[in-house]
N, CA, C and O of each residue as an XYZ file, in Angstrom:
768
protein
N     118.657    118.358    107.763
C     118.786    116.602    107.465
C     119.193    116.422    106.601
O     118.701    117.354    105.965
N     120.389    115.391    105.240
C     120.359    115.101    104.254
C     119.104    114.627    103.634
O     118.139    114.849    104.366
N     118.742    113.914    102.269
C     118.093    113.586    102.013
C     118.328    112.485    100.764
O     118.773    112.868     99.682
N     117.932    110.876    101.058
C     118.131    109.570    100.062
C     117.561    109.520     98.925
O     116.351    109.602     99.140
N     117.779    109.421     97.731
C     116.593    109.314     96.674
C     116.041    107.933     97.373
O     116.625    107.192     98.163
N     114.971    107.854     96.923
C     114.015    106.677     97.407
C     113.325    105.746     96.157
O     112.791    106.453     95.303
N     113.269    104.708     95.978
C     113.396    103.744     94.832
C     111.843    104.109     94.846
O     111.557    104.689     93.798
N     110.921    103.980     95.563
C     109.413    104.109     95.246
C     109.263    105.510     94.274
O     109.819    106.535     94.670
N     108.477    105.524     92.963
C     108.426    106.274     92.137
C     107.203    106.737     92.415
O     106.343    105.893     92.164
N     106.741    107.851     92.880
C     105.620    108.346     93.659
C     104.640    108.861     92.105
O     103.429    108.726     91.929
N     105.912    109.606     90.931
C     105.300    110.149     89.791
C     104.413    109.229     88.994
O     103.275    109.539     88.642
N     105.080    107.917     88.691
C     104.653    106.708     88.024
C     103.376    105.956     88.824
O     102.673    105.140     88.229
N     103.187    106.249     89.982
C     102.113    105.275     90.446
C     101.015    106.637     90.564
O      99.824    106.368     90.719
N     101.421    108.026     90.491
C      99.788    109.467     90.205
C      99.276    109.510     88.845
O      98.227    110.057     88.505
N     100.145    108.852     88.045
C      99.823    109.026     86.758
C      98.577    108.783     86.370
O      98.111    109.444     85.443
N      97.755    107.717     87.058
C      96.339    107.152     86.620
C      95.391    107.460     87.692
O      94.302    107.905     87.329
N      95.617    107.294     89.042
C      94.829    107.005     90.075
C      95.113    108.117     91.278
O      96.096    108.838     91.449
N      94.094    108.008     91.918
C      94.395    108.251     93.379
C      95.489    107.338     93.968
O      95.843    106.260     93.491
N      95.985    107.951     95.105
C      96.735    106.480     95.825
C      96.563    107.058     97.371
O      96.425    108.232     97.715
N      96.620    105.704     98.308
C      97.063    105.951     99.648
C      98.777    105.777     99.523
O      99.418    105.158     98.674
N      99.115    106.333    100.354
C     100.678    106.004    100.493
C     100.870    105.754    101.988
O     101.034    106.766    102.669
N     100.879    104.319    102.745
C     101.353    104.447    104.258
C     102.276    104.109    104.529
O     102.558    103.130    103.840
N     103.176    104.402    105.342
C     104.175    103.498    106.188
C     104.452    104.546    107.067
O     104.370    105.768    106.942
N     104.937    103.521    108.353
C     105.467    104.156    109.991
C     105.830    105.116    109.695
O     106.227    105.520    108.602
N     105.727    105.633    110.721
C     106.447    107.309    111.507
C     107.703    107.074    111.021
O     108.320    106.009    111.019
N     108.157    108.532    110.459
C     109.733    108.268    110.032
C     110.104    107.478    109.134
O     111.327    107.398    109.015
N     109.385    106.750    108.333
C     110.003    106.272    106.932
C     110.090    107.576    105.900
O     110.754    107.197    104.935
N     109.669    109.008    105.713
C     110.182    109.606    105.002
C     109.095    110.101    103.730
O     109.394    110.577    102.635
N     107.949    109.852    104.210
C     106.738    110.109    103.367
C     106.654    111.294    103.042
O     106.613    111.588    101.848
N     106.614    112.142    103.910
C     106.829    113.758    103.314
C     107.595    114.420    102.787
O     107.490    115.417    102.072
N     108.912    113.500    103.370
C     110.004    114.084    102.546
C     110.479    113.307    100.993
O     111.466    113.689    100.364
N     109.657    112.262    100.574
C     109.849    111.708     99.486
C     108.552    112.826     98.487
O     108.701    113.084     97.292
N     107.670    113.199     99.121
C     106.584    114.103     98.098
C     107.336    115.422     98.117
O     107.278    115.883     96.977
N     107.880    116.064     98.761
C     108.516    117.367     98.742
C     109.429    116.954     97.830
O     109.084    117.365     96.722
N     110.713    116.158     97.773
C     111.460    115.562     96.860
C     111.069    115.316     95.379
O     111.808    115.388     94.398
N     109.820    115.028     95.425
C     109.589    114.208     94.262
C     108.264    115.234     93.415
O     108.051    115.265     92.203
N     107.588    115.936     94.413
C     106.069    116.503     93.613
C     106.815    118.142     94.011
O     106.249    119.026     93.369
N     107.628    118.522     94.669
C     108.004    119.670     94.739
C     107.566    120.530     95.976
O     107.050    119.790     96.813
N     107.589    121.547     96.286
C     107.190    122.785     96.925
C     106.094    122.872     96.566
O     105.233    122.393     97.304
N     105.709    123.479     95.365
C     104.534    124.000     94.675
C     103.449    123.203     94.916
O     102.359    123.686     94.608
N     103.480    121.527     95.638
C     101.995    120.893     95.027
C     101.085    121.175     96.702
O     101.515    121.155     97.855
N      99.953    121.379     96.244
C      99.328    121.391     97.505
C      98.928    120.692     98.119
O      98.145    119.872     97.639
N      99.239    120.662     99.405
C      99.204    119.580    100.421
C      98.411    120.269    101.470
O      98.237    121.470    101.672
N      97.945    119.149    102.126
C      96.669    119.530    103.155
C      97.038    118.520    104.373
O      96.524    117.408    104.490
N      97.910    119.012    105.180
C      98.541    118.846    106.205
C      97.608    118.504    107.691
O      97.744    119.220    108.683
N      96.968    117.701    107.674
C      96.261    117.785    108.864
C      97.119    117.578    110.292
O      96.341    117.197    111.166
N      97.991    117.666    110.604
C      98.882    118.216    111.570
C      98.374    119.277    111.768
O      97.704    119.478    112.781
N      98.558    120.102    110.935
C      98.110    121.629    111.247
C      96.393    122.139    111.960
O      95.244    122.031    111.529
N      96.819    122.541    112.851
C      95.461    122.706    113.647
C      94.299    123.238    113.149
O      93.109    122.951    113.279
N      95.035    124.248    112.425
C      93.684    124.915    111.385
C      93.097    124.132    110.232
O      92.321    124.853    109.606
N      93.181    123.032    109.776
C      92.903    122.285    108.732
C      92.436    121.234    110.230
O      91.258    121.253    110.589
N      92.958    120.797    110.620
C      92.428    119.160    111.258
C      90.890    120.109    112.383
O      89.778    119.579    112.368
N      91.060    121.110    113.011
C      89.813    121.623    113.551
C      88.913    121.970    112.616
O      87.871    121.388    112.917
N      88.789    122.482    111.833
C      88.065    122.750    110.449
C      87.273    121.660    110.155
O      86.107    121.426    110.470
N      88.532    120.653    109.130
C      87.925    119.392    108.546
C      87.289    118.543    109.587
O      86.381    117.833    109.154
N      87.532    118.451    110.781
C      86.962    117.501    111.465
C      85.693    118.012    111.846
O      85.291    117.152    112.630
N      85.135    118.571    111.797
C      83.661    119.987    112.382
C      83.011    119.871    110.926
O      81.892    119.371    110.814
N      83.625    120.275    109.955
C      83.242    120.350    108.583
C      83.764    119.424    107.315
O      84.228    120.011    106.337
N      83.714    118.412    107.324
C      84.348    117.566    106.278
C      83.879    118.152    104.778
O      84.602    117.906    103.812
N      82.984    118.719    104.655
C      82.388    119.252    103.373
C      82.916    120.752    103.025
O      82.380    121.360    102.098
N      83.974    121.346    103.776
C      84.459    122.322    103.773
C      86.071    121.674    102.625
O      86.728    122.622    102.195
N      86.440    120.693    102.336
C      87.930    119.944    102.204
C      87.944    121.008    100.280
O      88.838    121.735     99.846
N      86.567    120.626     99.604
C      86.626    121.137     98.395
C      86.886    122.915     98.671
O      87.495    123.468     97.756
N      86.584    123.554     99.518
C      86.718    124.857     99.335
C      88.170    125.343     99.477
O      88.839    126.240     98.964
N      88.419    124.187    100.567
C      90.463    124.579    101.002
C      90.841    124.043    100.116
O      92.001    124.405     99.915
N      90.397    123.065     99.141
C      91.176    122.829     97.722
C      90.954    123.872     96.883
O      91.970    124.170     96.257
N      90.317    124.317     96.719
C      89.992    125.498     95.903
C      90.891    126.999     96.179
O      91.312    127.689     95.250
N      91.021    127.227     97.174
C      91.730    128.293     97.794
C      93.253    127.993     97.642
O      94.026    128.896     97.322
N      93.705    126.640     97.887
C      94.903    126.755     97.606
C      95.544    126.325     96.562
O      96.744    126.462     96.324
N      94.599    125.708     95.817
C      94.981    125.138     94.021
C      95.242    126.018     93.317
O      94.461    126.969     93.320
N      96.366    126.062     92.484
C      96.497    127.026     91.122
C      95.799    126.293     90.157
O      95.515    125.124     90.418
N      95.333    126.997     88.617
C      95.147    126.164     87.525
C      96.135    124.920     86.938
O      95.735    124.189     86.032
N      97.220    124.790     87.440
C      98.572    123.964     87.216
C      98.301    122.862     87.852
O      98.919    121.822     87.623
N      97.451    122.943     88.631
C      97.725    121.217     89.464
C      96.692    120.694     89.554
O      95.793    121.420     89.977
N      96.433    119.671     89.316
C      95.605    118.455     89.089
C      95.925    117.458     90.331
O      95.190    116.476     90.437
N      96.782    117.607     91.109
C      97.114    116.604     92.242
C      97.388    117.424     93.944
O      98.154    118.355     94.194
N      96.514    116.717     94.844
C      96.380    117.034     96.102
C      96.987    116.358     96.989
O      96.917    115.130     96.929
N      97.559    116.844     97.788
C      98.108    115.918     99.150
C      97.117    115.969    100.185
O      96.474    116.984    100.451
N      97.005    114.897    100.748
C      96.387    115.384    101.811
C      97.166    113.787    103.154
O      97.107    112.571    103.332
N      97.920    115.301    103.814
C      98.575    114.731    104.461
C      98.251    114.035    105.998
O      97.694    114.827    106.759
N      98.513    112.685    106.562
C      97.996    112.305    107.661
C      96.620    112.109    107.975
O      96.044    112.512    108.986
N      95.992    111.260    106.737
C      94.703    111.300    106.702
C      93.891    110.280    107.559
O      92.672    110.179    107.699
N      94.930    109.542    108.099
C      93.946    109.112    109.912
C      93.754    109.477    110.776
O      93.087    108.983    111.685
N      94.663    111.119    110.690
C      93.643    112.058    111.882
C      92.394    112.498    111.590
O      92.110    113.350    112.432
N      91.201    112.294    110.558
C      90.402    112.624    110.414
C      89.407    111.460    109.592
O      88.889    111.833    108.539
N      89.184    110.260    110.007
C      89.002    109.229    108.574
C      87.623    109.727    108.160
O      87.524    109.629    106.937
N      86.709    110.139    108.624
C      85.286    110.514    108.192
C      85.383    111.384    106.607
O      84.567    111.221    105.700
N      86.615    112.348    106.552
C      87.285    112.940    105.349
C      86.984    112.253    104.459
O      86.465    112.801    103.486
N      87.211    110.643    104.444
C      87.162    109.720    103.394
C      85.757    109.879    102.177
O      85.769    109.971    100.949
N      84.789    109.861    103.037
C      83.626    110.068    101.961
C      83.785    111.739    101.611
O      83.009    111.933    100.675
N      84.019    112.185    101.734
C      84.496    113.434    100.821
C      85.190    113.239     99.982
O      84.713    113.356     98.853
N      86.885    112.784    100.142
C      87.424    112.098     99.190
C      87.132    111.633     98.005
O      87.719    111.835     96.942
N      85.738    110.684     98.332
C      85.385    109.596     97.525
C      84.282    110.633     96.740
O      84.074    110.143     95.631
N      83.548    111.816     96.905
C      82.909    112.275     95.968
C      84.057    113.339     95.464
O      83.418    114.125     94.766
N      85.152    113.672     95.468
C      85.984    114.693     94.996
C      86.231    113.683     93.921
O      85.826    113.948     92.789
N      86.833    112.587     94.140
C      87.159    111.801     92.947
C      86.038    111.407     92.088
O      86.095    111.388     90.859
N      85.258    111.169     92.627
C      84.132    110.911     92.218
C      83.292    111.639     90.828
O      83.077    111.277     89.670
N      82.983    112.786     91.606
C      82.261    114.084     90.589
C      82.978    115.052     90.124
O      82.428    115.657     89.205
N      84.471    115.592     90.553
C      85.204    116.773     90.400
C      86.672    115.960     89.718
O      87.546    116.771     89.412
N      86.935    114.865     89.523
C      87.757    114.139     88.871
C      89.092    114.318     89.476
O      90.074    114.034     88.791
N      89.279    114.870     90.994
C      89.871    115.286     91.385
C      91.380    114.127     92.059
O      91.074    113.283     92.902
N      92.906    114.225     91.590
C      93.521    112.898     92.154
C      94.162    113.312     93.658
O      94.654    114.379     94.025
N      94.002    112.302     94.235
C      94.752    112.756     95.311
C      95.757    111.932     95.478
O      96.025    111.042     94.671
N      96.713    112.265     97.054
C      97.890    111.231     97.440
C      97.549    111.360     98.857
O      98.135    112.354     99.285
N      96.717    110.678     99.965
C      96.475    110.590    100.796
C      97.510    109.639    101.745
O      97.483    108.421    101.572
N      98.544    110.307    102.884
C      99.374    109.658    103.278
C      98.994    109.288    104.601
O      97.904    109.765    104.914
N      99.694    108.396    105.727
C      99.003    108.190    106.733
C     100.213    107.416    107.601
O     100.961    106.968    106.732
N     100.674    107.103    108.738
C     101.247    106.414    109.023
C     100.472    104.689    110.013
O     101.062    103.692    110.429
N      98.688    105.150    110.047
C      98.237    103.853    109.864
C      96.803    103.164    109.245
O      95.603    103.315    109.474
N      97.252    102.704    108.744
C      96.185    102.005    107.877
C      94.866    101.053    108.843
O      93.671    100.841    108.637
N      95.840    100.662    109.947
C      95.096     99.668    110.873
C      94.068    100.892    111.598
O      92.898    100.569    111.807
N      94.448    102.053    111.909
C      93.609    102.961    113.087
C      92.396    103.186    111.728
O      91.254    103.020    112.159
N      92.433    103.478    110.419
C      91.404    103.846    109.025
C      90.537    102.248    109.154
O      89.314    102.308    109.282
N      91.264    100.753    109.112
C      90.277     99.964    109.496
C      89.656     99.551    110.852
O      88.669     98.818    110.923
N      90.181     99.975    111.725
C      89.303     99.955    112.781
C      88.140    100.964    113.034
O      87.328    100.784    113.941
N      88.109    101.770    112.399
C      86.755    102.953    112.150
C      85.758    102.692    111.249
O      84.693    103.280    111.059
N      86.299    101.611    110.650
C      85.372    101.181    109.347
C      84.767    102.378    108.080
O      83.702    102.719    107.565
N      85.776    102.604    108.036
C      85.754    103.937    106.809
C      85.715    103.720    105.763
O      85.943    102.561    105.416
N      85.458    104.565    104.928
C      85.751    104.275    103.512
C      86.742    104.268    102.789
O      87.046    105.380    102.359
N      87.579    103.164    102.384
C      88.700    103.216    102.235
C      88.866    103.289    100.698
O      89.951    102.858    100.306
N      88.084    103.711     99.816
C      87.737    104.077     98.524
C      87.794    103.015     97.691
O      88.655    103.188     96.829
N      87.004    101.589     97.565
C      87.736    100.340     96.525
C      86.991    101.049     95.151
O      85.945    101.569     94.764
N      88.522    100.606     94.681
C      88.439    100.810     93.375
C      89.016    102.071     92.872
O      89.310    102.248     91.690
N      89.135    102.753     93.608
C      89.421    104.566     93.364
C      90.371    104.970     93.803
O      90.671    106.006     93.209
N      91.271    104.647     94.788
C      92.577    104.541     95.195
C      93.410    103.427     95.169
O      92.820    102.402     95.510
N      94.736    103.262     94.840
C      95.193    102.296     95.211
C      96.245    102.365     96.534
O      96.062    103.048     97.542
N      97.023    101.765     96.351
C      97.926    101.349     97.710
C      99.304    101.226     97.954
O      99.768    100.098     97.789
N     100.247    102.331     98.391
C     101.437    101.627     98.582
C     101.806    101.918     99.588
O     101.073    102.583    100.320
N     103.278    101.466    100.061
C     103.526    100.974    101.499
C     105.614    101.983    100.778
O     106.370    101.776     99.829
N     105.603    102.924    101.919
C     107.317    103.326    102.394
C     107.412    102.818    103.558
O     106.710    102.988    104.555
N     108.698    101.918    103.313
C     109.275    100.881    103.861
C     110.449    101.798    104.660
O     110.221    102.993    104.475
N     111.570    101.578    105.446
C     112.316    101.961    105.844
C     113.845    102.252    104.885
O     113.585    101.195    104.311
N     114.694    102.549    104.451
C     116.059    102.509    103.728
C     115.572    101.085    103.463
O     114.835    100.518    104.269
N     116.003    100.483    102.283
C     116.350     99.589    101.482
C     117.966     99.615    101.299
O     118.458    100.718    101.536
N     118.619     98.883    101.027
C     120.308     98.315    101.106
C     120.557     99.164     99.694
O     121.499     99.944     99.557
N     119.430     98.852     98.530
C     119.659    100.075     97.156
C     119.258    101.353     97.171
O     118.998    101.935     96.118
N     119.153    101.976     98.433
C     118.726    103.335     98.604
C     119.760    104.099     99.485
O     119.759    105.325     99.591
N     120.799    103.123    100.217
C     121.663    103.830    100.893
C     123.163    103.534    100.501
O     123.719    102.439    100.577
N     123.856    105.045     99.948
C     125.336    104.344     99.434
C     126.067    104.344    100.796
O     125.775    104.901    101.854
N     127.287    103.413    100.388
C     128.069    103.347    101.624
C     127.413    102.491    102.325
O     127.719    102.623    103.510
N     126.428    101.430    102.107
C     125.476    100.495    102.790
C     126.532     99.549    103.715
O     127.419     98.907    103.152
N     126.364     99.519    105.140
C     126.974     98.919    106.148
C     125.505     97.720    106.723
O     124.332     98.009    106.957
N     126.280     96.255    106.799
C     125.208     95.725    107.061
C     125.010     95.569    108.949
O     123.934     95.491    109.541
N     126.322     95.560    109.537
C     126.538     95.749    110.792
C     125.764     96.898    111.373
O     125.202     96.579    112.421
N     125.550     98.277    110.958
C     125.345     99.597    111.478
C     123.483     99.032    110.726
O     122.582     99.029    111.564
N     123.203     98.732    109.662
C     122.431     98.558    109.374
C     121.432     97.211    110.610
O     120.553     97.495    111.424
N     121.902     96.084    110.356
C     121.454     95.401    111.834
C     121.453     95.963    113.029
O     120.765     95.447    113.909
N     122.095     96.938    113.257
C     122.187     97.045    114.744
C     120.906     98.322    114.569
O     119.922     98.241    115.305
N     120.993     99.258    113.743
C     119.965    100.447    114.109
C     118.985    100.665    112.907
O     118.594    101.727    112.423
N     118.654     99.201    112.510
C     117.701     99.383    110.891
C     117.767    100.548    109.809
O     118.871    101.063    109.633
N     116.750    100.981    109.114
C     116.901    101.830    107.889
C     115.928    102.796    108.272
O     115.378    103.370    107.331
N     115.535    103.159    109.577
C     114.075    104.287    109.476
C     115.109    105.602    108.959
O     116.206    105.740    109.501
N     114.777    106.282    108.168
C     115.670    107.693    107.324
C     116.329    108.130    108.725
O     117.438    107.682    109.014
N     115.472    109.235    109.830
C     115.988    109.816    110.747
C     117.160    109.229    111.751
O     118.051    109.743    112.427
N     116.663    107.787    111.481
C     117.963    106.989    112.642
C     119.231    107.100    111.782
O     120.328    107.583    112.062
N     118.795    106.538    110.696
C     120.305    105.928    109.638
C     120.774    107.385    109.249
O     121.760    107.320    108.515
N     120.437    108.474    109.471
C     121.493    109.706    108.622
C     121.696    110.452    110.280
O     122.338    111.498    110.375
N     121.202    109.923    111.276
C     121.957    110.461    112.405
C     123.484    110.168    112.751
O     124.081    109.094    112.680
N     123.872    111.210    113.081
C     125.095    110.820    114.254
C     125.324    110.078    115.635
O     126.233    109.476    116.207
N     124.077    110.428    115.848
C     123.462    109.239    117.003
C     122.644    108.738    116.581
O     121.548    109.275    116.423
N     122.898    107.623    116.283
C     121.957    106.528    115.983
C     121.374    105.642    117.089
O     120.250    105.161    117.238
N     122.237    105.594    117.647
C     121.654    105.059    119.169
C     120.336    105.941    120.055
O     119.391    105.351    120.578
N     120.454    106.888    120.070
C     119.648    107.938    120.720
C     118.718    108.309    120.141
O     117.713    108.436    120.841
N     118.580    108.643    118.709
C     117.771    108.777    118.405
C     116.670    107.588    118.038
O     115.474    107.880    118.001
N     117.080    106.372    117.796
C     116.458    104.721    117.825
C     115.467    105.069    118.783
O     114.351    105.502    118.497
N     116.064    104.797    120.341
C     115.689    104.894    121.600
C     114.394    105.838    121.531
O     113.230    105.489    121.727
N     114.742    106.774    121.293
C     113.433    108.410    120.871
C     112.307    107.779    120.341
O     111.138    107.869    120.716
N     112.995    106.848    119.031
C     111.654    106.779    117.994
C     110.958    105.645    118.975
O     109.744    105.710    119.166
N     111.757    104.588    119.603
C     111.002    103.405    120.051
C     109.953    104.005    121.203
O     108.869    103.465    121.423
N     110.360    105.042    121.818
C     110.087    104.976    123.130
C     108.480    105.754    122.704
O     107.433    105.677    123.347
N     108.775    106.596    121.228
C     107.489    107.229    121.067
C     106.387    106.337    120.448
O     105.189    106.394    120.729
N     107.139    105.279    119.322
C     106.015    104.726    118.716
C     105.285    103.435    119.623
O     104.291    102.820    119.236
N     106.071    103.160    121.010
C     105.501    102.108    121.702
C     103.938    103.048    122.381
O     102.856    102.485    122.547
N     104.193    104.511    122.675
C     103.445    104.895    123.882
C     102.177    105.473    122.124
O     100.973    105.217    122.156
N     102.676    106.025    121.166
C     101.448    106.672    120.341
C     100.811    105.736    119.479
O      99.586    105.728    119.360
N     101.608    104.889    118.825
C     101.166    103.839    118.137
C     100.788    102.505    118.965
O      99.639    102.089    118.816
N     101.655    101.801    119.821
C     100.961    100.588    119.720
C      99.744    101.103    121.062
O      98.516    101.192    121.069
N     100.479    101.282    121.778
C      99.798    101.495    123.854
C      98.269    102.576    123.312
O      97.145    102.078    123.379
N      98.482    104.106    122.783
C      97.027    104.486    122.606
C      96.223    104.004    121.937
O      95.032    104.113    122.228
N      96.861    102.983    120.283
C      95.428    102.248    119.841
C      95.344    100.987    120.496
O      95.028    100.085    119.720
N      95.499    100.688    121.501
C      95.447     99.229    122.298
C      95.534     98.027    121.448
O      94.685     97.136    121.407
N      96.734     98.082    120.710
C      97.104     97.255    119.565
C      97.686     96.093    119.949
O      98.127     95.268    119.150
N      97.713     95.977    121.193
C      98.653     94.666    122.201
C      97.526     94.874    123.058
O      96.883     95.881    123.356
N      97.422     93.234    123.494
C      96.677     93.234    124.694
C      97.608     93.086    126.169
O      97.478     93.637    127.262
N      98.466     92.210    125.717
C      99.621     92.327    126.815
C     100.524     93.255    126.862
O     101.570     92.862    126.345
N     100.568     94.162    127.200
C     101.429     95.295    127.114
C     102.968     95.272    127.491
O     103.867     95.473    126.675
N     103.173     94.964    129.001
C     104.414     94.756    129.668
C     104.895     93.675    129.009
O     105.980     94.177    128.715
N     104.942     92.615    128.558
C     105.721     91.920    127.686
C     106.029     92.020    126.057
O     106.932     91.383    125.515
N     105.139     92.914    125.377
C     105.564     93.308    124.283
C     106.362     94.288    124.415
O     107.112     94.343    123.441
N     106.610     95.322    125.382
C     107.646     96.488    125.563
C     109.330     95.430    126.003
O     110.522     95.509    125.704
N     108.389     94.451    126.913
C     110.507     93.809    127.421
C     110.786     93.142    126.033
O     111.966     92.959    125.734
N     109.556     92.666    124.940
C     110.120     91.754    124.111
C     110.848     92.993    122.718
O     111.458     92.541    121.749
């Protein structure tokens, strides 16, 4: 899949502080990180089973994992899908305070973190949002296509946008809306 440059400037955001980067699934958070920060950035992806199982059972091992992955030139660590292990934020807080580590924490659900009443690192990490493509990010922008399919990167860049959008909506409804119980009257919501 091709990559379109995003207007959100991660490098300038991360110069001084740690950051949460939130955005719906499919908005391109991981692609933005890879294209902006490079392949060599230490990334702890909580979708990887070995990280998820170990850190869920032993959050205090986060520092050991970081040290094992980090080389001396890297001063930024990415933790992808932080909402998978909300308790990990206490350890992140400690690492920011005691070790001076800068972290980029990504997630598709700030709502899930808030529901768990977790440590949102008040004053220690700022927050940014990544939304679907904007008009400025799309070369050869076509308003009719944008109104019909939206600006989600996998949909916009697809040669079959209708099928891609149907799949995305089905997954989003089941994984985000229904699973989190975010809607009380689910059938009317789906109809809408």
